[in-house]
Backbone and ligand atoms as CSV (ligand in chain L), in Angstrom:
chain,resi,resn,atom,element,x,y,z
A,1,MET,N,N,60.704,4.409,6.516
A,1,MET,CA,C,61.510,4.115,7.715
A,1,MET,C,C,62.781,3.372,7.306
A,2,ALA,N,N,63.930,3.753,7.851
A,2,ALA,CA,C,65.194,3.137,7.465
A,2,ALA,C,C,65.131,1.630,7.640
A,3,GLY,N,N,65.631,0.913,6.671
A,3,GLY,CA,C,65.670,-0.541,6.771
A,3,GLY,C,C,64.477,-1.203,6.133
A,4,ASN,N,N,63.439,-0.422,5.825
A,4,ASN,CA,C,62.246,-1.038,5.259
A,4,ASN,C,C,62.000,-0.701,3.795
A,5,ILE,N,N,62.974,-0.061,3.177
A,5,ILE,CA,C,62.822,0.216,1.745
A,5,ILE,C,C,64.025,-0.305,0.960
A,6,THR,N,N,63.779,-0.520,-0.320
A,6,THR,CA,C,64.867,-0.786,-1.255
A,6,THR,C,C,64.527,-0.061,-2.552
A,7,LEU,N,N,65.560,0.160,-3.362
A,7,LEU,CA,C,65.351,0.861,-4.635
A,7,LEU,C,C,65.583,-0.136,-5.752
A,8,THR,N,N,64.631,-0.193,-6.668
A,8,THR,CA,C,64.829,-1.045,-7.833
A,8,THR,C,C,64.812,-0.215,-9.106
A,9,ILE,N,N,65.518,-0.723,-10.099
A,9,ILE,CA,C,65.442,-0.185,-11.460
A,9,ILE,C,C,65.084,-1.357,-12.363
A,10,ILE,N,N,64.045,-1.177,-13.178
A,10,ILE,CA,C,63.804,-2.134,-14.263
A,10,ILE,C,C,64.597,-1.578,-15.450
A,11,LYS,N,N,65.526,-2.380,-15.945
A,11,LYS,CA,C,66.542,-1.891,-16.880
A,11,LYS,C,C,66.035,-1.857,-18.329
A,12,PRO,N,N,66.754,-1.109,-19.191
A,12,PRO,CA,C,66.250,-0.855,-20.551
A,12,PRO,C,C,65.834,-2.096,-21.343
A,13,GLU,N,N,66.605,-3.193,-21.241
A,13,GLU,CA,C,66.254,-4.347,-22.086
A,13,GLU,C,C,64.950,-4.972,-21.612
A,14,ALA,N,N,64.697,-4.943,-20.303
A,14,ALA,CA,C,63.448,-5.511,-19.776
A,14,ALA,C,C,62.264,-4.620,-20.130
A,15,ILE,N,N,62.484,-3.308,-20.135
A,15,ILE,CA,C,61.424,-2.376,-20.539
A,15,ILE,C,C,61.064,-2.618,-22.008
A,16,SER,N,N,62.102,-2.744,-22.861
A,16,SER,CA,C,61.824,-2.862,-24.296
A,16,SER,C,C,61.160,-4.192,-24.639
A,17,LYS,N,N,61.314,-5.181,-23.768
A,17,LYS,CA,C,60.650,-6.475,-24.018
A,17,LYS,C,C,59.275,-6.542,-23.366
A,18,ASN,N,N,58.813,-5.416,-22.817
A,18,ASN,CA,C,57.501,-5.358,-22.145
A,18,ASN,C,C,57.414,-6.276,-20.927
A,19,TYR,N,N,58.512,-6.388,-20.198
A,19,TYR,CA,C,58.499,-7.176,-18.960
A,19,TYR,C,C,58.135,-6.329,-17.733
A,20,THR,N,N,57.877,-5.040,-17.942
A,20,THR,CA,C,57.608,-4.168,-16.790
A,20,THR,C,C,56.423,-4.683,-15.963
A,21,GLY,N,N,55.314,-4.966,-16.636
A,21,GLY,CA,C,54.112,-5.418,-15.929
A,21,GLY,C,C,54.354,-6.713,-15.162
A,22,PRO,N,N,54.874,-7.761,-15.844
A,22,PRO,CA,C,55.127,-9.022,-15.134
A,22,PRO,C,C,56.088,-8.856,-13.948
A,23,ILE,N,N,57.120,-8.016,-14.106
A,23,ILE,CA,C,58.080,-7.831,-13.008
A,23,ILE,C,C,57.401,-7.117,-11.832
A,24,LEU,N,N,56.635,-6.069,-12.126
A,24,LEU,CA,C,55.939,-5.353,-11.037
A,24,LEU,C,C,54.946,-6.278,-10.349
A,25,ASN,N,N,54.321,-7.164,-11.118
A,25,ASN,CA,C,53.378,-8.122,-10.525
A,25,ASN,C,C,54.101,-9.061,-9.555
A,26,MET,N,N,55.272,-9.539,-9.949
A,26,MET,CA,C,56.041,-10.413,-9.042
A,26,MET,C,C,56.421,-9.667,-7.769
A,27,ILE,N,N,56.762,-8.386,-7.936
A,27,ILE,CA,C,57.164,-7.572,-6.785
A,27,ILE,C,C,55.994,-7.432,-5.799
A,28,ASN,N,N,54.813,-7.145,-6.320
A,28,ASN,CA,C,53.633,-7.031,-5.453
A,28,ASN,C,C,53.267,-8.378,-4.837
A,29,GLN,N,N,53.320,-9.428,-5.646
A,29,GLN,CA,C,52.972,-10.769,-5.145
A,29,GLN,C,C,53.904,-11.199,-4.010
A,30,ALA,N,N,55.131,-10.691,-4.037
A,30,ALA,CA,C,56.106,-11.044,-2.990
A,30,ALA,C,C,55.943,-10.190,-1.737
A,31,GLY,N,N,54.940,-9.311,-1.741
A,31,GLY,CA,C,54.631,-8.563,-0.524
A,31,GLY,C,C,55.227,-7.170,-0.431
A,32,PHE,N,N,55.828,-6.698,-1.523
A,32,PHE,CA,C,56.368,-5.330,-1.523
A,32,PHE,C,C,55.283,-4.347,-1.948
A,33,SER,N,N,55.258,-3.185,-1.289
A,33,SER,CA,C,54.402,-2.078,-1.725
A,33,SER,C,C,55.248,-1.100,-2.521
A,34,ILE,N,N,54.660,-0.534,-3.560
A,34,ILE,CA,C,55.371,0.467,-4.357
A,34,ILE,C,C,55.138,1.825,-3.702
A,35,ALA,N,N,56.225,2.412,-3.181
A,35,ALA,CA,C,56.123,3.656,-2.417
A,35,ALA,C,C,56.522,4.880,-3.239
A,36,ALA,N,N,57.079,4.640,-4.424
A,36,ALA,CA,C,57.406,5.691,-5.391
A,36,ALA,C,C,57.732,4.971,-6.688
A,37,MET,N,N,57.412,5.610,-7.824
A,37,MET,CA,C,57.743,4.947,-9.097
A,37,MET,C,C,57.726,5.961,-10.233
A,38,LYS,N,N,58.682,5.825,-11.170
A,38,LYS,CA,C,58.650,6.655,-12.375
A,38,LYS,C,C,59.331,5.951,-13.544
A,39,LEU,N,N,58.799,6.252,-14.751
A,39,LEU,CA,C,59.473,5.863,-15.991
A,39,LEU,C,C,60.339,7.044,-16.372
A,40,THR,N,N,61.628,6.796,-16.598
A,40,THR,CA,C,62.543,7.909,-16.861
A,40,THR,C,C,63.693,7.402,-17.718
A,41,LYS,N,N,64.621,8.290,-18.009
A,41,LYS,CA,C,65.826,7.901,-18.759
A,41,LYS,C,C,66.995,8.636,-18.145
A,42,LEU,N,N,68.087,7.931,-17.893
A,42,LEU,CA,C,69.260,8.564,-17.288
A,42,LEU,C,C,70.184,9.109,-18.374
A,43,SER,N,N,70.725,10.291,-18.163
A,43,SER,CA,C,71.808,10.791,-19.021
A,43,SER,C,C,73.069,10.000,-18.659
A,44,SER,N,N,74.091,10.092,-19.504
A,44,SER,CA,C,75.351,9.411,-19.182
A,44,SER,C,C,75.893,9.899,-17.849
A,45,LYS,N,N,75.786,11.191,-17.633
A,45,LYS,CA,C,76.296,11.780,-16.388
A,45,LYS,C,C,75.549,11.235,-15.159
A,46,GLN,N,N,74.231,11.153,-15.266
A,46,GLN,CA,C,73.439,10.604,-14.153
A,46,GLN,C,C,73.779,9.128,-13.913
A,47,ALA,N,N,73.965,8.386,-15.019
A,47,ALA,CA,C,74.307,6.965,-14.894
A,47,ALA,C,C,75.674,6.802,-14.228
A,48,GLU,N,N,76.624,7.655,-14.599
A,48,GLU,CA,C,77.955,7.611,-13.972
A,48,GLU,C,C,77.843,7.838,-12.472
A,49,GLU,N,N,76.971,8.777,-12.102
A,49,GLU,CA,C,76.804,9.093,-10.678
A,49,GLU,C,C,76.122,7.926,-9.953
A,50,PHE,N,N,75.071,7.392,-10.564
A,50,PHE,CA,C,74.333,6.315,-9.895
A,50,PHE,C,C,75.240,5.110,-9.627
A,51,TYR,N,N,76.078,4.767,-10.617
A,51,TYR,CA,C,76.936,3.584,-10.478
A,51,TYR,C,C,78.374,3.946,-10.086
A,52,ALA,N,N,78.560,5.116,-9.462
A,52,ALA,CA,C,79.906,5.600,-9.109
A,52,ALA,C,C,80.690,4.587,-8.277
A,53,VAL,N,N,79.987,3.801,-7.478
A,53,VAL,CA,C,80.647,2.803,-6.632
A,53,VAL,C,C,81.411,1.766,-7.474
A,54,HIS,N,N,81.009,1.614,-8.746
A,54,HIS,CA,C,81.660,0.641,-9.637
A,54,HIS,C,C,82.679,1.298,-10.575
A,55,ARG,N,N,83.035,2.557,-10.284
A,55,ARG,CA,C,83.885,3.347,-11.186
A,55,ARG,C,C,85.173,2.633,-11.608
A,56,ASP,N,N,85.741,1.873,-10.704
A,56,ASP,CA,C,87.029,1.238,-11.001
A,56,ASP,C,C,86.897,-0.146,-11.636
A,57,LYS,N,N,85.671,-0.595,-11.820
A,57,LYS,CA,C,85.470,-1.942,-12.362
A,57,LYS,C,C,85.625,-1.922,-13.888
A,58,PRO,N,N,86.096,-3.033,-14.443
A,58,PRO,CA,C,86.292,-3.077,-15.901
A,58,PRO,C,C,84.993,-2.909,-16.695
A,59,PHE,N,N,83.867,-3.246,-16.074
A,59,PHE,CA,C,82.583,-3.174,-16.796
A,59,PHE,C,C,81.887,-1.823,-16.645
A,60,TYR,N,N,82.512,-0.876,-15.948
A,60,TYR,CA,C,81.841,0.399,-15.615
A,60,TYR,C,C,81.342,1.161,-16.851
A,61,ASN,N,N,82.237,1.372,-17.832
A,61,ASN,CA,C,81.840,2.176,-18.998
A,61,ASN,C,C,80.682,1.532,-19.761
A,62,ASP,N,N,80.762,0.216,-19.942
A,62,ASP,CA,C,79.683,-0.491,-20.644
A,62,ASP,C,C,78.376,-0.413,-19.860
A,63,LEU,N,N,78.493,-0.515,-18.542
A,63,LEU,CA,C,77.303,-0.455,-17.684
A,63,LEU,C,C,76.630,0.918,-17.793
A,64,VAL,N,N,77.439,1.967,-17.752
A,64,VAL,CA,C,76.910,3.333,-17.860
A,64,VAL,C,C,76.227,3.524,-19.216
A,65,GLU,N,N,76.887,3.024,-20.259
A,65,GLU,CA,C,76.318,3.168,-21.607
A,65,GLU,C,C,74.983,2.423,-21.710
A,66,PHE,N,N,74.973,1.208,-21.157
A,66,PHE,CA,C,73.764,0.387,-21.241
A,66,PHE,C,C,72.598,0.998,-20.450
A,67,ILE,N,N,72.853,1.399,-19.216
A,67,ILE,CA,C,71.744,1.848,-18.355
A,67,ILE,C,C,71.180,3.186,-18.849
A,68,SER,N,N,71.991,3.938,-19.627
A,68,SER,CA,C,71.499,5.214,-20.160
A,68,SER,C,C,71.020,5.076,-21.606
A,69,SER,N,N,70.910,3.826,-22.086
A,69,SER,CA,C,70.579,3.610,-23.499
A,69,SER,C,C,69.083,3.647,-23.795
A,70,GLY,N,N,68.254,3.626,-22.780
A,70,GLY,CA,C,66.810,3.605,-23.017
A,70,GLY,C,C,66.046,3.878,-21.740
A,71,SER,N,N,64.722,3.789,-21.846
A,71,SER,CA,C,63.881,4.064,-20.686
A,71,SER,C,C,64.119,3.032,-19.586
A,72,ILE,N,N,63.978,3.497,-18.364
A,72,ILE,CA,C,64.019,2.618,-17.193
A,72,ILE,C,C,62.811,2.943,-16.313
A,73,VAL,N,N,62.461,2.009,-15.430
A,73,VAL,CA,C,61.500,2.313,-14.366
A,73,VAL,C,C,62.259,2.241,-13.049
A,74,ALA,N,N,62.203,3.330,-12.294
A,74,ALA,CA,C,62.802,3.349,-10.954
A,74,ALA,C,C,61.662,3.299,-9.947
A,75,ALA,N,N,61.843,2.534,-8.883
A,75,ALA,CA,C,60.791,2.441,-7.867
A,75,ALA,C,C,61.380,2.225,-6.480
A,76,VAL,N,N,60.738,2.830,-5.492
A,76,VAL,CA,C,61.057,2.555,-4.093
A,76,VAL,C,C,60.055,1.513,-3.607
A,77,LEU,N,N,60.571,0.428,-3.043
A,77,LEU,CA,C,59.723,-0.672,-2.582
A,77,LEU,C,C,59.785,-0.756,-1.073
A,78,GLU,N,N,58.642,-0.961,-0.454
A,78,GLU,CA,C,58.572,-0.987,1.010
A,78,GLU,C,C,58.103,-2.355,1.503
A,79,LYS,N,N,58.796,-2.851,2.494
A,79,LYS,CA,C,58.466,-4.161,3.095
A,79,LYS,C,C,59.404,-4.352,4.280
A,80,ASP,N,N,59.021,-5.098,5.284
A,80,ASP,CA,C,59.990,-5.469,6.322
A,80,ASP,C,C,61.154,-6.191,5.657
A,81,ASN,N,N,62.360,-5.891,6.092
A,81,ASN,CA,C,63.553,-6.587,5.561
A,81,ASN,C,C,63.682,-6.438,4.042
A,82,ALA,N,N,63.346,-5.233,3.539
A,82,ALA,CA,C,63.200,-5.020,2.095
A,82,ALA,C,C,64.456,-5.359,1.291
A,83,VAL,N,N,65.619,-4.903,1.748
A,83,VAL,CA,C,66.837,-5.084,0.937
A,83,VAL,C,C,67.129,-6.570,0.726
A,84,GLU,N,N,67.154,-7.310,1.828
A,84,GLU,CA,C,67.506,-8.734,1.742
A,84,GLU,C,C,66.430,-9.531,1.003
A,85,ASP,N,N,65.172,-9.265,1.322
A,85,ASP,CA,C,64.090,-10.025,0.684
A,85,ASP,C,C,64.037,-9.738,-0.817
A,86,PHE,N,N,64.331,-8.482,-1.199
A,86,PHE,CA,C,64.284,-8.170,-2.632
A,86,PHE,C,C,65.434,-8.846,-3.362
A,87,ARG,N,N,66.591,-8.896,-2.736
A,87,ARG,CA,C,67.722,-9.561,-3.387
A,87,ARG,C,C,67.435,-11.055,-3.581
A,88,LYS,N,N,66.689,-11.638,-2.650
A,88,LYS,CA,C,66.278,-13.044,-2.826
A,88,LYS,C,C,65.306,-13.167,-4.002
A,89,LEU,N,N,64.384,-12.213,-4.101
A,89,LEU,CA,C,63.378,-12.263,-5.168
A,89,LEU,C,C,64.013,-12.099,-6.543
A,90,ILE,N,N,65.052,-11.253,-6.648
A,90,ILE,CA,C,65.632,-11.017,-7.982
A,90,ILE,C,C,66.651,-12.087,-8.367
A,91,GLY,N,N,67.308,-12.710,-7.392
A,91,GLY,CA,C,68.288,-13.754,-7.700
A,91,GLY,C,C,69.677,-13.189,-7.957
A,92,ALA,N,N,70.609,-14.084,-8.269
A,92,ALA,CA,C,72.018,-13.707,-8.431
A,92,ALA,C,C,72.198,-12.688,-9.562
A,93,THR,N,N,73.260,-11.860,-9.422
A,93,THR,CA,C,73.545,-10.820,-10.422
A,93,THR,C,C,73.651,-11.416,-11.816
A,94,ASN,N,N,74.347,-12.536,-11.906
A,94,ASN,CA,C,74.450,-13.235,-13.191
A,94,ASN,C,C,73.266,-14.199,-13.317
A,95,PRO,N,N,72.386,-13.979,-14.291
A,95,PRO,CA,C,71.181,-14.825,-14.398
A,95,PRO,C,C,71.484,-16.308,-14.551
A,96,GLU,N,N,72.688,-16.621,-15.043
A,96,GLU,CA,C,73.061,-18.046,-15.163
A,96,GLU,C,C,73.130,-18.715,-13.793
A,97,ASN,N,N,73.391,-17.893,-12.762
A,97,ASN,CA,C,73.478,-18.433,-11.395
A,97,ASN,C,C,72.213,-18.175,-10.579
A,98,ALA,N,N,71.233,-17.547,-11.178
A,98,ALA,CA,C,70.019,-17.188,-10.435
A,98,ALA,C,C,69.135,-18.416,-10.227
A,99,GLU,N,N,68.506,-18.484,-9.044
A,99,GLU,CA,C,67.631,-19.623,-8.750
A,99,GLU,C,C,66.365,-19.582,-9.589
A,100,GLU,N,N,65.800,-20.770,-9.816
A,100,GLU,CA,C,64.521,-20.878,-10.525
A,100,GLU,C,C,63.475,-20.011,-9.840
A,101,GLY,N,N,62.649,-19.355,-10.640
A,101,GLY,CA,C,61.544,-18.578,-10.075
A,101,GLY,C,C,61.920,-17.155,-9.701
A,102,THR,N,N,63.211,-16.806,-9.795
A,102,THR,CA,C,63.605,-15.430,-9.485
A,102,THR,C,C,63.394,-14.543,-10.715
A,103,ILE,N,N,63.328,-13.237,-10.451
A,103,ILE,CA,C,63.079,-12.292,-11.557
A,103,ILE,C,C,64.173,-12.380,-12.609
A,104,ARG,N,N,65.425,-12.460,-12.161
A,104,ARG,CA,C,66.509,-12.508,-13.155
A,104,ARG,C,C,66.512,-13.830,-13.924
A,105,LYS,N,N,66.179,-14.925,-13.240
A,105,LYS,CA,C,66.121,-16.216,-13.952
A,105,LYS,C,C,65.061,-16.153,-15.053
A,106,LEU,N,N,63.949,-15.502,-14.740
A,106,LEU,CA,C,62.834,-15.472,-15.684
A,106,LEU,C,C,63.025,-14.427,-16.781
A,107,TYR,N,N,63.613,-13.274,-16.436
A,107,TYR,CA,C,63.558,-12.139,-17.378
A,107,TYR,C,C,64.898,-11.555,-17.800
A,108,ALA,N,N,66.019,-11.968,-17.179
A,108,ALA,CA,C,67.298,-11.352,-17.539
A,108,ALA,C,C,67.897,-12.006,-18.780
A,109,GLU,N,N,68.708,-11.211,-19.467
A,109,GLU,CA,C,69.315,-11.680,-20.708
A,109,GLU,C,C,70.781,-12.071,-20.498
A,110,SER,N,N,71.473,-11.321,-19.644
A,110,SER,CA,C,72.909,-11.526,-19.447
A,110,SER,C,C,73.323,-10.870,-18.142
A,111,LEU,N,N,74.608,-11.006,-17.823
A,111,LEU,CA,C,75.138,-10.399,-16.598
A,111,LEU,C,C,74.910,-8.882,-16.599
A,112,GLN,N,N,75.161,-8.243,-17.711
A,112,GLN,CA,C,74.925,-6.795,-17.784
A,112,GLN,C,C,73.428,-6.492,-17.914
A,113,MET,N,N,72.777,-7.153,-18.849
A,113,MET,CA,C,71.343,-6.909,-19.073
A,113,MET,C,C,70.557,-7.838,-18.156
A,114,ASN,N,N,70.651,-7.558,-16.856
A,114,ASN,CA,C,70.102,-8.506,-15.881
A,114,ASN,C,C,68.746,-8.062,-15.312
A,115,ALA,N,N,67.998,-7.358,-16.156
A,115,ALA,CA,C,66.575,-7.035,-15.931
A,115,ALA,C,C,66.304,-6.011,-14.828
A,116,VAL,N,N,66.887,-6.217,-13.651
A,116,VAL,CA,C,66.581,-5.327,-12.522
A,116,VAL,C,C,67.822,-5.055,-11.669
A,117,HIS,N,N,67.773,-3.908,-11.022
A,117,HIS,CA,C,68.752,-3.564,-9.992
A,117,HIS,C,C,68.046,-3.635,-8.640
A,118,GLY,N,N,68.784,-3.978,-7.605
A,118,GLY,CA,C,68.276,-3.887,-6.238
A,118,GLY,C,C,69.363,-3.355,-5.326
A,119,SER,N,N,69.010,-2.475,-4.406
A,119,SER,CA,C,69.998,-1.903,-3.475
A,119,SER,C,C,70.698,-3.019,-2.705
A,120,ASP,N,N,71.969,-2.781,-2.335
A,120,ASP,CA,C,72.719,-3.820,-1.625
A,120,ASP,C,C,72.827,-3.585,-0.124
A,121,SER,N,N,72.282,-2.472,0.376
A,121,SER,CA,C,72.311,-2.212,1.825
A,121,SER,C,C,71.216,-1.195,2.148
A,122,ASP,N,N,70.856,-1.117,3.439
A,122,ASP,CA,C,69.853,-0.128,3.849
A,122,ASP,C,C,70.345,1.285,3.563
A,123,GLU,N,N,71.624,1.514,3.803
A,123,GLU,CA,C,72.188,2.842,3.570
A,123,GLU,C,C,72.089,3.216,2.081
A,124,ASN,N,N,72.479,2.285,1.211
A,124,ASN,CA,C,72.398,2.578,-0.224
A,124,ASN,C,C,70.953,2.696,-0.701
A,125,ALA,N,N,70.039,1.977,-0.057
A,125,ALA,CA,C,68.620,2.109,-0.412
A,125,ALA,C,C,68.157,3.550,-0.205
A,126,GLN,N,N,68.596,4.153,0.888
A,126,GLN,CA,C,68.224,5.547,1.163
A,126,GLN,C,C,68.875,6.487,0.142
A,127,ILE,N,N,70.162,6.268,-0.113
A,127,ILE,CA,C,70.899,7.135,-1.051
A,127,ILE,C,C,70.299,7.020,-2.456
A,128,GLU,N,N,70.038,5.783,-2.889
A,128,GLU,CA,C,69.523,5.571,-4.246
A,128,GLU,C,C,68.085,6.085,-4.389
A,129,SER,N,N,67.290,5.966,-3.317
A,129,SER,CA,C,65.919,6.494,-3.372
A,129,SER,C,C,65.945,8.009,-3.505
A,130,ALA,N,N,66.860,8.654,-2.768
A,130,ALA,CA,C,66.981,10.115,-2.840
A,130,ALA,C,C,67.502,10.558,-4.208
A,131,PHE,N,N,68.281,9.683,-4.852
A,131,PHE,CA,C,68.800,9.992,-6.195
A,131,PHE,C,C,67.646,10.174,-7.183
A,132,PHE,N,N,66.625,9.341,-7.074
A,132,PHE,CA,C,65.531,9.365,-8.057
A,132,PHE,C,C,64.310,10.179,-7.626
A,133,PHE,N,N,64.049,10.277,-6.324
A,133,PHE,CA,C,62.753,10.802,-5.890
A,133,PHE,C,C,62.870,11.918,-4.869
A,134,ALA,N,N,62.156,13.022,-5.157
A,134,ALA,CA,C,61.987,14.081,-4.162
A,134,ALA,C,C,61.002,13.574,-3.108
A,135,ARG,N,N,60.983,14.200,-1.969
A,135,ARG,CA,C,60.043,13.790,-0.903
A,135,ARG,C,C,58.602,13.803,-1.406
A,136,SER,N,N,58.283,14.805,-2.217
A,136,SER,CA,C,56.899,14.956,-2.714
A,136,SER,C,C,56.504,13.851,-3.686
A,137,GLU,N,N,57.488,13.091,-4.167
A,137,GLU,CA,C,57.196,12.007,-5.110
A,137,GLU,C,C,57.089,10.649,-4.416
A,138,ARG,N,N,57.241,10.643,-3.101
A,138,ARG,CA,C,57.187,9.382,-2.363
A,138,ARG,C,C,55.914,9.281,-1.539
A,139,ALA,N,N,55.509,8.068,-1.232
A,139,ALA,CA,C,54.334,7.859,-0.396
A,139,ALA,C,C,54.518,8.562,0.947
A,140,ASP,N,N,53.423,9.054,1.494
A,140,ASP,CA,C,53.456,9.815,2.749
A,140,ASP,C,C,54.100,9.039,3.901
A,141,TYR,N,N,53.893,7.702,3.903
A,141,TYR,CA,C,54.332,6.929,5.065
A,141,TYR,C,C,55.830,6.700,5.108
A,142,LEU,N,N,56.549,7.096,4.056
A,142,LEU,CA,C,58.004,6.886,4.085
A,142,LEU,C,C,58.693,7.956,4.901
L,1,LIG,P1,P,73.210,-4.164,-10.583
L,1,LIG,O1,O,72.564,-4.928,-9.502
L,1,LIG,O2,O,72.457,-3.072,-11.241
L,1,LIG,O3,O,74.594,-3.554,-10.039
L,1,LIG,C1,C,75.702,-3.289,-10.855
L,1,LIG,C2,C,75.549,-3.856,-12.236
L,1,LIG,O4,O,76.749,-4.047,-12.945
L,1,LIG,C3,C,74.956,-5.251,-12.137
L,1,LIG,O5,O,73.636,-5.204,-11.739
L,1,LIG,C4,C,75.213,-5.762,-13.548
L,1,LIG,O6,O,74.276,-5.249,-14.477
L,1,LIG,C5,C,76.558,-5.142,-13.829
L,1,LIG,N1,N,77.650,-6.080,-13.590
L,1,LIG,C6,C,78.062,-6.599,-12.438
L,1,LIG,N2,N,79.122,-7.402,-12.615
L,1,LIG,C7,C,79.402,-7.360,-13.929
L,1,LIG,C8,C,80.394,-7.970,-14.743
L,1,LIG,N3,N,81.315,-8.786,-14.219
L,1,LIG,N4,N,80.367,-7.708,-16.061
L,1,LIG,C9,C,79.446,-6.895,-16.602
L,1,LIG,N5,N,78.463,-6.269,-15.867
L,1,LIG,C10,C,78.449,-6.514,-14.549
């Protein structure tokens, strides 16, 4: 249902450090249900498309290179007020500014390697979920 999902990506550096399990545990403990999930790898072209909104930013090329550099976990998370609540759970984009106890404070390495992505609006949550998952790959209740 619109407004009740968000899309997360566990990024390559967090995957390679085996933080996937602890991060998913925090997500469940915070009351989110996993409504779709896959381990995958983005091509450069797919990464460019996913982050197209940042095309004009100085960090765009590095971001595309980084996010396509290794395996990621993409997941659709379901909860009331999912977008806002998930952004609270992950903390500020730059882990140096993230609050204690947030996913980025605990597991992020840097502004770019910030462990997880979270959708920034209900509309983008729908677009980003459709980017990764066919209807048949999502929970029936979505
Ligand atoms: P994410 O939430 O995935 O959305 C866009 C990503 O770009 C962000 O997390 C960071 O990984 C990265 N990012 C945002 N701002 C900067 C910046 N100033 N320098 C480098 N990377 C950035």
